[in-house]
C-alpha positions in Angstrom: -17.5 -2.6 -26.5 -15.5 -4.9 -24.0 -12.0 -3.6 -23.7 -8.9 -5.2 -22.5 -8.2 -3.7 -18.8 -5.8 -5.8 -17.3 -3.0 -7.8 -18.2 -1.2 -10.7 -16.2 2.2 -12.0 -16.0 3.1 -15.5 -14.7 6.3 -16.0 -13.0 7.9 -18.6 -11.5 10.1 -16.5 -9.2 7.9 -13.4 -8.7 11.2 -11.6 -7.1 13.3 -12.1 -10.0 10.4 -10.9 -12.5 9.8 -7.9 -10.3 13.4 -6.8 -10.5 13.6 -7.7 -14.2 10.7 -5.4 -15.0 11.5 -2.6 -12.6 15.1 -2.4 -14.2 13.7 -2.8 -17.7 10.6 -0.5 -17.9 10.6 1.0 -14.2 7.4 -0.3 -13.7 6.2 -0.2 -9.9 4.9 -3.5 -8.0 2.7 -3.8 -4.9 1.8 -6.8 -3.3 -2.0 -7.3 -3.4 -3.6 -7.6 0.1 -5.8 -10.5 -1.0 -6.0 -14.2 -0.4 -3.3 -15.3 -2.9 0.4 -14.4 -3.9 -0.3 -11.6 -6.4 1.1 -8.4 -7.2 -0.3 -5.1 -9.0 1.8 -3.8 -11.8 1.7 -0.2 -12.3 3.1 0.3 -15.8 2.8 4.3 -15.9 0.6 7.4 -14.9 -3.1 7.2 -15.1 -3.2 10.2 -17.5 -1.2 8.3 -20.2 -2.3 5.9 -22.5 -1.8 2.2 -21.4 -3.3 -0.2 -18.9 -1.7 -1.7 -15.6 -1.6 -5.5 -14.8 -0.9 -7.9 -12.0 1.7 -10.8 -11.5 1.0 -14.0 -10.1 3.3 -17.0 -9.2 3.2 -19.4 -11.9 1.0 -22.6 -11.2 3.1 -25.6 -12.4 6.2 -26.2 -14.3 6.9 -25.1 -17.8 5.8 -28.4 -19.4 3.5 -27.3 -22.0 0.5 -27.2 -19.3 1.4 -24.0 -17.3 0.8 -20.4 -18.5 4.0 -19.0 -19.9 2.7 -15.8 -21.4 1.0 -12.6 -20.6 -2.7 -13.1 -20.4 -5.2 -10.2 -21.0 -8.2 -9.8 -19.3 -11.3 -8.2 -20.9 -14.0 -6.1 -19.0 -17.5 -7.4 -19.7 -20.8 -6.7 -18.3 -22.1 -10.5 -17.4 -19.1 -12.9 -17.2 -21.8 -15.9 -17.6 -23.2 -14.7 -20.9 -19.9 -13.7 -22.3 -18.8 -17.6 -21.3 -21.8 -18.8 -23.1 -21.0 -16.8 -26.0 -17.1 -18.0 -25.9 -17.9 -21.5 -25.9 -20.7 -21.4 -28.3 -18.2 -20.0 -30.7 -15.4 -22.5 -30.1 -13.6 -21.5 -27.0 -12.9 -23.8 -24.1 -13.2 -22.7 -20.4 -9.8 -23.5 -18.9 -10.3 -22.1 -15.1 -13.9 -22.0 -14.3 -15.4 -19.0 -13.2 -14.3 -17.9 -9.6 -14.4 -14.9 -7.1 -11.6 -12.5 -6.9 -12.9 -10.9 -3.5 -13.6 -7.5 -3.6 -13.0 -7.2 -7.3 -15.4 -9.5 -9.3 -15.8 -12.7 -11.0 -13.2 -14.0 -13.4 -12.7 -16.8 -16.0 -10.2 -17.8 -18.1 -10.9 -19.3 -21.6 -8.8 -20.7 -24.4 -9.6 -19.2 -27.8 -9.8 -21.1 -31.2 -6.1 -20.5 -31.8 -5.2 -21.9 -28.3 -4.6 -18.6 -26.8 -5.9 -18.2 -23.1 -7.6 -14.8 -22.1 -9.7 -13.8 -19.1 -13.0 -12.4 -18.7 -14.0 -10.3 -15.8 -17.2 -8.8 -14.2 -16.6 -6.4 -11.8 -18.6 -7.1 -8.4 -17.3 -5.6 -5.3 -19.4 -8.2 -3.5 -17.7 -11.2 -5.0 -16.6 -13.8 -2.5 
């Protein structure tokens, strides 16, 4: 059964967001070495329940189009098959499948209620 394995915070001012979450929850942030402005969010020790996440610089202004929520990403075995199942059941693809180098393949969809979610297929060779 696919599970939520990652969340993502979209931030207009990542430094401000880092300070907020460090102060509030004592979360730790580590700049990702990949090709985009991205920070890994460590929410606690691996031996405790919960998931870690990421933070990305918000794309666009808060105008009804930009993501202004936490986006949950679900681990799937086949991102293409899962995308086909999602769209066949009323979802829309809002960001087409893209490689996250060294991590896998990611697609963002909007569900039947207008919520954005991600699906990730692990693939260390994704380019």
